[in-house]
C-alpha positions in Angstrom: -44.0 -2.5 -56.5 -46.3 -4.6 -58.8 -48.3 -7.3 -57.2 -48.5 -11.0 -59.0 -51.5 -10.6 -60.1 -51.2 -7.4 -61.8 -48.2 -8.6 -63.4 -50.0 -11.6 -64.8 -52.8 -9.6 -66.2 -50.9 -7.4 -68.1 -49.0 -10.3 -69.8 -51.8 -12.3 -70.2 -53.7 -9.2 -72.2 -50.8 -8.4 -74.3 -50.3 -11.9 -74.9 -54.1 -11.9 -76.1 -54.1 -8.5 -77.8 -50.5 -7.4 -78.8 -50.0 -7.7 -83.0 -47.0 -6.4 -85.0 -46.8 -7.8 -88.3 -43.1 -7.2 -88.1 -42.7 -10.1 -85.5 -44.5 -12.9 -84.0 -43.8 -12.6 -80.1 -44.9 -13.8 -76.8 -44.4 -12.5 -73.4 -43.9 -14.2 -70.0 -43.2 -12.4 -66.7 -39.2 -12.2 -66.0 -39.3 -10.2 -62.5 -41.7 -8.5 -60.5 -39.0 -5.8 -59.0 -38.5 -4.0 -61.2 -41.3 -4.9 -64.0 -40.1 -6.6 -66.2 -41.5 -9.3 -69.1 -39.5 -11.2 -71.4 -39.9 -11.1 -75.2 -39.4 -14.2 -77.1 -39.5 -13.6 -80.6 -40.7 -16.1 -82.4 -39.1 -16.3 -86.0 -35.6 -17.1 -86.5 -34.1 -13.1 -86.5 -30.4 -12.8 -86.3 -31.1 -9.9 -83.5 -33.7 -6.7 -83.6 -32.8 -3.1 -84.9 -32.6 -0.4 -82.5 -34.9 0.9 -84.9 -37.6 -1.9 -84.3 -37.0 -2.2 -81.1 -38.1 1.3 -80.4 -41.4 0.6 -82.3 -42.1 -1.8 -80.2 -41.5 0.0 -77.4 -43.6 2.4 -78.9 -46.1 0.1 -79.3 -46.0 -1.6 -76.0 -46.7 1.0 -74.4 -49.4 2.3 -76.3 -51.2 -1.4 -75.5 -50.6 -1.0 -71.8 -52.2 2.5 -71.9 -55.6 1.2 -73.3 -55.2 -1.4 -71.1 -55.0 1.0 -68.4 -52.3 -1.0 -67.4 -50.8 0.3 -64.1 -47.3 -0.8 -62.1 -47.0 0.3 -58.7 -50.1 2.4 -59.1 -48.6 4.1 -61.3 -49.5 4.5 -65.3 -46.9 3.0 -67.2 -45.1 6.3 -68.8 -41.1 4.1 -70.1 -40.9 1.3 -71.9 -37.5 -0.3 -72.5 -37.3 -3.4 -75.0 -33.2 -4.4 -74.3 -31.7 -7.9 -75.8 -31.3 -10.7 -73.0 -28.3 -12.5 -74.7 -28.1 -14.9 -71.9 -31.2 -16.4 -71.9 -31.7 -16.9 -75.4 -30.7 -15.2 -78.8 -34.2 -14.1 -79.4 -35.2 -13.1 -76.3 -35.3 -9.6 -74.8 -36.1 -7.9 -71.9 -39.4 -5.4 -71.8 -38.6 -3.2 -68.6 -41.9 -1.3 -67.9 -41.9 2.0 -65.5 
C-alpha cells in the first residue's frame, strides 16, 4: 500500500512536470488502495483514443521512473489509463502497479 504522503508527492510532481502536446490535463488522487490517480482532460474532446491512452500511459510511466516513484516500495512497472465516465466525460482513471 502507498502512503498518503507518497501519493501526494506523485500527484504533485506529475502536475508540475508532466507535459504532453496532445492534451492539457491535471491529476488528482482517486484511491490509495489500489493506488489510482484521476486524470482530468481540460480540453473538450469526445474521448481519448486507445492509441492516445496507450501513449499517455507510457509517458506517465516514463515520468514516474524519472521521479523514482514507488508504490508499496516497488517501482511503478505498469500504468493503465481507462475511461471513468461515471465521474465525467473527460476523466480517466490512471492505475499504477
